[in-house]
C-alpha positions in Angstrom: 0.0 0.1 0.1 3.0 2.3 0.1 5.2 3.7 -2.7 8.6 2.7 -3.6 10.0 5.9 -3.2 10.2 5.0 0.7 12.2 2.2 2.2 9.9 -1.0 2.7 12.5 -1.6 5.8 12.9 1.2 8.4 14.0 -1.0 11.2 17.3 0.8 13.0 20.6 -1.0 12.2 23.1 -2.2 14.7 24.5 1.0 15.4 21.8 2.9 15.6 20.0 0.1 18.1 23.0 0.4 20.3 23.3 4.1 20.6 19.4 4.3 21.6 19.9 1.1 24.3 22.7 3.5 25.9 23.4 7.3 24.8 27.2 7.5 25.0 29.1 10.0 27.2 31.4 11.0 24.6 29.3 11.9 21.5 31.8 12.9 18.7 29.2 12.6 15.8 27.4 15.4 17.0 26.5 18.1 14.1 24.2 20.3 16.4 26.4 23.8 17.1 23.3 24.4 19.6 24.1 21.4 21.7 27.9 21.7 21.9 28.0 24.7 24.3 28.9 27.4 21.3 28.2 30.4 22.9 25.5 32.8 21.1 24.8 36.7 21.6 22.3 37.9 24.0 19.2 38.7 22.2 20.3 37.0 19.0 16.5 35.7 18.3 15.2 38.8 19.4 14.3 39.8 15.7 11.7 37.2 15.5 9.4 39.2 17.6 9.1 42.1 15.0 5.6 42.8 14.7 5.5 42.8 11.1 5.8 39.2 11.4 1.9 38.9 12.8 0.5 39.9 8.8 1.2 37.3 6.7 2.1 38.2 3.1 3.8 35.0 1.2 6.2 35.5 -1.7 6.8 32.2 -3.1 10.7 33.1 -3.3 10.8 34.9 -0.3 10.0 38.5 1.0 12.4 40.8 -0.8 14.2 42.3 2.4 15.4 38.9 3.2 16.8 38.1 -0.6 18.6 41.2 -0.2 20.5 40.0 2.6 21.5 37.0 1.6 22.8 39.0 -1.6 24.6 41.4 0.6 25.9 38.4 2.7 27.5 36.6 -0.7 30.3 39.7 -0.8 31.9 38.2 1.8 32.6 35.7 -0.8 33.1 38.0 -3.8 30.1 37.3 -5.2 27.6 40.2 -6.1 24.2 38.2 -6.3 21.0 39.7 -7.9 18.0 39.2 -5.1 16.0 38.6 -7.8 17.9 35.5 -8.6 17.7 33.9 -4.8 15.1 31.5 -3.9 14.4 31.0 0.2 13.6 27.4 1.4 13.0 25.7 4.9 16.2 23.8 4.6 18.6 22.8 1.8 16.8 19.7 1.5 14.0 20.9 0.6 16.2 23.2 -1.6 17.5 20.2 -3.2 13.9 18.5 -3.6 13.1 22.0 -5.4 15.9 21.8 -8.0 15.3 17.5 -8.4 11.7 18.7 -9.1 12.7 21.7 -11.7 15.4 19.6 -13.4 14.6 16.3 -13.3 11.7 13.9 -14.7 11.1 11.1 -12.6 13.5 8.3 -13.3 16.0 10.5 -14.9 19.5 10.9 -13.2 21.4 13.3 -11.4 25.4 12.7 -10.4 26.2 13.1 -6.9 29.5 13.0 -5.0 31.1 10.0 -3.4 32.2 10.0 -0.2 29.9 12.4 0.7 26.2 12.8 2.7 24.9 9.4 2.8 21.3 11.5 2.3 21.2 12.0 -1.2 20.1 8.8 -2.1 17.2 9.7 0.0 16.5 13.0 -1.1 16.6 11.4 -4.8 14.1 8.3 -4.2 11.8 10.6 -2.6 11.5 12.6 -5.6 11.8 10.0 -7.9 15.3 10.6 -9.1 17.9 8.1 -9.5 21.4 9.7 -7.5 24.3 8.2 -9.7 27.5 8.5 -7.4 31.0 9.6 -9.0 33.8 9.0 -7.1 36.4 11.6 -5.3 39.5 10.1 -5.3 41.4 10.0 -1.8 45.2 9.5 -3.2 44.1 12.6 -5.5 43.4 14.7 -2.6 39.8 13.7 -2.9 39.6 15.6 -6.9 37.1 14.4 -9.0 37.6 12.9 -12.6 36.2 15.1 -15.2 36.6 11.7 -17.6 34.9 9.7 -15.3 32.0 11.8 -15.5 31.9 12.3 -18.9 30.9 8.2 -19.3 27.7 9.2 -17.5 24.4 8.3 -18.9 21.9 10.4 -21.2 19.5 10.3 -19.0 21.6 13.0 -16.3 20.3 16.0 -15.9 22.6 17.7 -13.4 25.6 17.3 -11.4 25.7 17.9 -7.7 29.0 19.2 -6.1 29.5 20.0 -2.2 32.0 22.7 -1.5 33.6 21.9 0.9 32.4 18.3 0.6 31.0 17.0 3.8 32.7 14.8 5.6 36.4 14.6 3.5 36.4 18.8 3.8 38.0 18.9 0.1 36.7 22.0 -1.7 36.3 21.5 -5.4 39.6 22.5 -7.2 39.7 25.5 -9.7 40.9 23.4 -12.6 38.1 20.8 -11.7 35.8 23.2 -11.5 37.0 24.5 -15.0 36.4 21.1 -16.3 32.9 20.8 -14.7 31.5 23.7 -16.6 32.9 22.7 -19.7 31.4 19.0 -19.7 28.1 21.0 -18.5 28.0 23.2 -21.2 28.3 20.5 -23.3 25.9 17.9 -22.2 22.8 20.7 -21.3 23.4 19.7 -17.1 23.1 22.1 -14.2 25.4 22.2 -11.6 24.2 22.3 -8.2 26.8 23.6 -5.7 26.0 23.0 -1.7 28.3 25.3 0.1 26.9 25.1 3.6 30.0 24.6 5.1 32.1 27.1 3.1 32.4 29.8 6.3 34.5 26.8 8.2 37.5 26.5 6.7 40.0 24.5 7.9 43.4 23.4 6.1 42.3 25.3 3.1 43.3 24.4 -0.5 42.7 25.2 -4.2 39.4 26.6 -4.6 38.8 27.3 -0.8 38.0 30.9 -1.6 35.9 30.5 -4.4 32.1 30.4 -4.4 29.9 28.9 -7.0 27.8 31.7 -7.2 30.4 33.9 -9.2 29.8 31.4 -11.7 28.2 32.2 -14.8 29.3 29.6 -17.4 26.5 27.3 -17.1 23.2 27.6 -14.9 24.1 26.8 -11.6 22.4 26.6 -8.5 24.6 27.5 -5.3 22.6 26.6 -2.0 23.6 28.1 1.8 21.3 28.2 4.4 21.4 29.4 8.6 22.0 26.0 10.1 25.3 26.3 8.9 26.3 29.9 8.1 25.1 30.9 11.7 24.6 27.8 14.0 20.7 27.9 13.5 19.1 24.7 12.4 16.4 25.0 14.0 15.4 28.3 12.1 14.8 26.6 8.8 15.7 29.0 6.2 18.0 28.4 3.3 18.6 29.7 -0.3 19.1 28.9 -3.7 21.2 31.5 -6.0 20.5 30.9 -8.9 23.5 32.0 -12.2 24.4 31.4 -15.5 23.3 32.6 -18.2 21.0 34.8 -18.6 17.7 33.5 -20.2 18.6 30.4 -18.8 18.6 31.7 -15.5 15.3 33.6 -15.8 13.2 30.4 -17.5 14.6 28.5 -14.3 13.2 31.1 -11.7 10.1 31.1 -13.3 9.6 27.6 -12.8 11.5 27.7 -9.5 8.8 29.9 -8.1 6.2 27.8 -9.6 7.2 24.7 -7.1 7.9 26.8 -4.3 4.5 28.6 -4.6 2.9 24.7 -4.5 4.5 25.0 -0.6 4.9 28.4 0.7 7.0 26.8 3.4 9.3 29.9 5.0 7.7 31.3 7.9 7.7 35.1 7.6 9.4 36.2 11.6 12.4 34.1 10.1 12.6 36.0 7.3 11.9 39.7 8.5 14.8 38.5 11.0 17.3 37.5 8.4 19.3 40.5 7.9 19.8 40.9 11.5 20.6 37.3 12.0 23.1 36.8 9.1 25.3 40.2 10.6 24.2 39.1 14.1 25.8 35.3 13.7 29.1 36.1 12.5 29.9 35.8 16.1 28.8 32.3 16.0 30.5 31.4 13.1 33.6 32.5 14.3 32.9 31.1 17.7 32.3 27.6 15.7 35.5 28.1 13.6 37.7 28.8 16.2 36.5 25.5 17.9 36.8 23.4 15.4 40.3 24.3 14.6 41.3 24.0 18.4 39.8 20.7 18.3 41.6 19.3 15.0 44.9 20.6 16.6 44.1 18.3 19.7 43.2 15.5 17.4 46.4 15.8 15.6 48.6 16.1 18.6 47.0 12.9 20.2 47.4 10.6 17.3 51.0 12.1 16.4 51.6 9.2 19.5 50.4 6.4 17.0 52.1 6.6 14.0 49.4 4.0 12.9 46.7 6.7 12.6 46.6 8.9 10.1 44.4 12.2 10.1 43.7 12.8 6.5 43.9 16.8 6.1 40.5 18.4 6.3 40.1 22.2 4.0 36.9 22.9 5.5 33.9 22.1 7.4 32.7 20.5 11.0 34.3 17.0 10.5 37.6 14.9 10.4 38.3 11.5 9.0 40.5 9.3 10.7 42.5 6.2 9.0 42.8 3.4 11.3 44.5 -0.2 10.6 41.5 -2.1 9.1 42.6 -5.2 12.0 38.8 -5.2 12.8 35.7 -4.1 10.5 34.5 -0.5 11.1 31.1 -1.7 12.2 32.6 -3.5 15.3 35.3 -1.2 16.2 32.6 1.5 16.5 30.4 -1.0 18.2 33.2 -1.6 20.9 33.5 2.2 20.8 30.1 2.6 22.3 29.4 -0.8 24.3 33.4 -0.2 26.1 34.6 3.3 25.7 30.8 5.1 25.7 32.2 7.2 22.8 30.2 7.3 19.4 32.0 7.6 16.3 30.8 7.3 12.5 32.0 4.4 10.5 33.5 5.6 6.8 31.0 3.0 5.1 28.3 5.7 6.6 29.7 8.1 4.2 30.3 5.1 1.5 34.3 5.3 1.9 35.4 2.7 0.1 37.3 -0.3 2.0 37.7 -0.9 6.1 39.7 1.8 8.4 37.9 4.7 8.2 36.7 6.5 11.1 34.6 10.0 10.9 34.5 12.6 14.0 32.9 15.8 14.4 35.4 18.4 15.2 32.1 20.8 17.4 32.1 18.6 21.1 33.2 20.9 23.5 36.9 20.5 24.0 37.2 18.8 27.1 34.7 16.1 26.0 36.0 16.1 22.5 39.8 15.5 23.8 38.7 12.5 26.4 36.4 11.0 23.3 39.7 11.1 21.2 41.6 10.0 24.0 39.4 6.8 24.1 39.2 5.6 20.5 43.3 6.1 20.0 43.5 3.6 22.9 41.1 1.4 21.7 42.9 1.1 18.2 46.6 0.8 20.3 44.5 -2.4 22.1 43.7 -3.9 18.7 47.1 -2.9 17.5 49.1 -4.8 20.7 46.8 -7.7 20.1 48.3 -8.5 16.4 
């Protein structure tokens, strides 16, 4: 009686079951900055009480005052954006669904990077679209292979890039960006650029200083949102910036407006508050970035004492990838850490890392929690190494 867009089997996996049975004391998977002791400016949410929020004046693409605020914010990234080319959504997940509706008919395909977010398959499936993975090469600093992309099937309609990628932290290299534009122009593809972590450079790297919102070569949709840029996931506001050849952008925006008008999902108060939130939220971004950099330094110091473990360089974002000897399977290691050490980490296969021996840690936890969690992870790895 249910559609094939939703899974037929929804039972929790072993890791989820273990976490539900006993919450870990040291959660190194946390992705919610509001739960990590980050300091938020007093009164940051006061603009939500703006009296004008009592009046419902829906606009499919978002109120002008909010879209103008987003356009001003992109100046930080060297991008001059037309407010009229911005569409507000309730989340970047919703933005993906809007764009999949816009660009692909049921059964057609979009290219998505791997390793990366585990939710692409779910979002595509719900929209009746096929998500075809393209691989980022670890030995090539997580760069994509344009020649492999060129072999994609004829029914591909768009290619997704995550800049910087989650969880590898890798930015799209300028040479790869150029190759993508050439390929997309030739194939008639659109580019969908997820830049939610662009505000959080760690080790940086080529491409770290460039937003896809500057791209005019091909039809491009660049996404961001309050969830990451201001650390306020609960306010539910994100955006799509459309750039590219003029006629195609206008045609796309007309159709996006049709899609958005069907849902009208963005609340009025958060739109009115957006100019203040983006301005005052700079302090939150700085605090989150400082936390991530400090925890990354802690991890590197600790891992230096165990040469068998390597910390892969994260260009940006909130996560870090840890390579450990594949003496035991990732799932077994993660379950041992939960049961024996009360530490939660993600297994690499959760993000489609090939092979065994990858753990993914969040850099958001408070420093004491992070340091002790890392100590226990490395101790567990050392125990397995000693056993041979």
